[in-house]
Residue, then its C-alpha position, 0 to 999 in steps of 0.5 A: m923257245r930258247e932259240y928264239a930268245v937267242v935270235l931275238l937277243t941278237a937282233a936287239l942288240v946288234t940293232f943297239l949297238t949299230t945304231p950310234v954309228v948309223r946316227m953319226v953317218a947320218t949326221r955326216l951325210r947330212m941325212m937330217a929331219a928338220p923341223r916342220e910344221r906338222d912335226v913335233h920335234v923342234i931340232p934337226t934330228p938324224r934319220g935312217g936308223g932303219v939302216a941299224m934295224y936291217l943289220g940286226v934282222a941280218a945277224a939274226v938270221l945268220v945266227a938263226s941259220r946255225l941253230p940246230a932246232l931253227q934250220r928247218t926254217f930255212d928249208d923253204s925260201q920265204t926268210y931269204a925272201v923276207l931278207v932279200a925284200g927288205g933290203l931293197i925296201c931299206l935301201l929305197g928308204v935311205l934314198d928317200d931319207k936323203w933326197g926325199l923321193d916323190a909319192l909315185t917313185k916310192l909307191t913303184g919301189q914298194i910294189a917292186a920290193a913286194g914283187v921281189m918277196v913274192l917272187l921268192g916265195v912269200q904268198l898268200a895260199f889260203l883265204f877263210l871267209p865267214v860267209a855261208d857257202i864259201g868257206t876257205i879259197s884256195l888262191g892261185p898265183q893269179l889271186g894270191v900275187p896281187m893280193t899279197i902285193l896289195l897286203t905289203v903296200l898297205t901295211v908298209n904305208a900304214l907303218n909309214f903314216i903312224d911314224g909320227l912321234d918319238g918311239l911310236a912306230a918302233g913300239v907299235s911294231a915291236i907289239a905286233a911282231l910279239a903278237f904274231f910271234a906268240y900266234s904262229y908259235n901256238l900254231g906249232l904247239v897245237g900241231y897246225d904248223q911246225v914250231a920252228s917255222a918261217p913265220a915265227l922267226i920272222t917275228a922273233v927277229l923284227a921284234g928284237a930289232c924293234l926293241g933294240f931301237l927303241p931306247h935310242n928313238f924314245s922321247p927325246a929321240r936321238i934318231f928317227m927310224g925314217d922311211s928306210g925303217s917304217m917301210l923295213v917294218g911294215l914289209m916284215l909285219s906283212a910277210a909275217a901275216v901272209t906266212a902265219t896265216g896264209g899257208v894254213d888251211p883254217q878248215t883244218f882247225d877245231s871249229a866244232a865250238s863255234l865259228l871263230p876259230l875259223t875266222l881267226p886267221l883273218l882276224v888275227p892280222i887285222a886286229i894286230l895291224f888295227i891301229p896303223f890301218v885305222d889311221l891310214v884309212m882315215a887319213v886317205i878318206r880325209r884328203s880325198l874329201r878336201g880333194q888332195s892327194p892321199f899322200s900328202p902330209d898333215k897333222m890329224h893322225l891319231h897321235h896328233r890328235l892325242l896331242s891336240i886334246g892335250h896329252s904329252h908326247r910320252r903319254a900319247v905314245l903310251v896310250m897308243y901301245f896300250w890300245a895296240a897290245l890289248l887288240s894284239f894280244g886280245a886277238v891272240a888270246l881269243s886264237i889259243s883260248g877258242g874264243t870264250a865269252e868271258l875273254l870277249v867281255a874282258i876285252a871290251v871291258l878294257l878297250v871301254v875304260g882305256i877310251v874313257v881314262v884317255l879321252g874323259p873330260r877331266a883327263r883331257r883337262a888335266a893333260r892339257e895343263a900338263r902338256a902346256a908346262e912340258l912344252v915350255a920346259q922342253r922348248e927352253k931345254s931344246r934351245a939350251d941344249h942345241p949346238t947352235a945356241r951354245a955357240v951363239r953363247s959362246d960368241s956373244a961372250v967374246p968381246q968384239p972390236g969396235r967402238a962402244g955401242d956399236q952393234v956387231p951383225s949377226p952372222p948370216a943364217p946357213g944358206a943365206k946370201e952374203p950382203v952385197r957390200 
């Protein structure tokens, strides 16, 4: 456990220290996220934070390769496969953050990166279906390869879809990674896998990178992770799900008490990634019914709905954190305890209480009032702190030449043509 803590802290520290440098480079390269109608930020913000996250991941993997207890995780090529594929998809995200690639190009790149990861050794081997006369299915390359690529692409786009509020994607990803780590580490402790395993290392590294990036990205964000970060996180979470649950035969678990321990290898990834997947499915259905492309943007995601009923930016993010943590660690607790009825009841009660507290009429009314006050204060502060606003104020304080009463024309907006004289 100490070695995993060292790796996690390494990823967090390197990501935290390199993010300001990446922010400065992104600003100079004009990799800026300009405010759009569906966005919640009001000033241009640099993106490309995924580069800093990947640097943290690479540094942590390098440290892990030098630690005696974790060297066994490099016996196969799974960790290196994630590192190589992560670099490719992060590069794809950087290109999108800079030039804005079309949906088909991004999808092709995601499939290519997932294919590289599969070719280098990350592939579903087993799948348990809780159906009579089926049980565990041993997946060969004909099924394992396309299913792994499909899972990776779905996870990548699910994380990309929820990256709409400051700190949301980084926090939810950190929660998911820590839950996957707890699940993978427990498999090793009870003897179904090695304690020093690829899924445990991947999730520890990812959790550290997300936690190191979160201080720069939490509201108000100074930098966005962009597609370079959201796609990197999605690929690594998918690799964690595949390596943690797809390489162990679930029927080797102790299933004498109930069928639940057998179904947990299928339920744990679904529960951990439930929030991003629900948002993805709802978006696809909503846009398809309107006759739009599933990749066409809108302002109807789960976090947008929380804002629309009156919750503040930070409150909406914390609500999503609560739901993600409850489902993720609840599923892991079930896997560790064997699925007791008391634990199932406790999780259900907490989920219902959370929904009532967040969506109840009184909470919605109070949230709307707080949201209105916060928006007014945020806009005033943003206008006052923005460099353009300061420059305008300083220019207006300098006396302009001309007769009294003459109006001095304001400078043209960036990109506007000079008037014909």
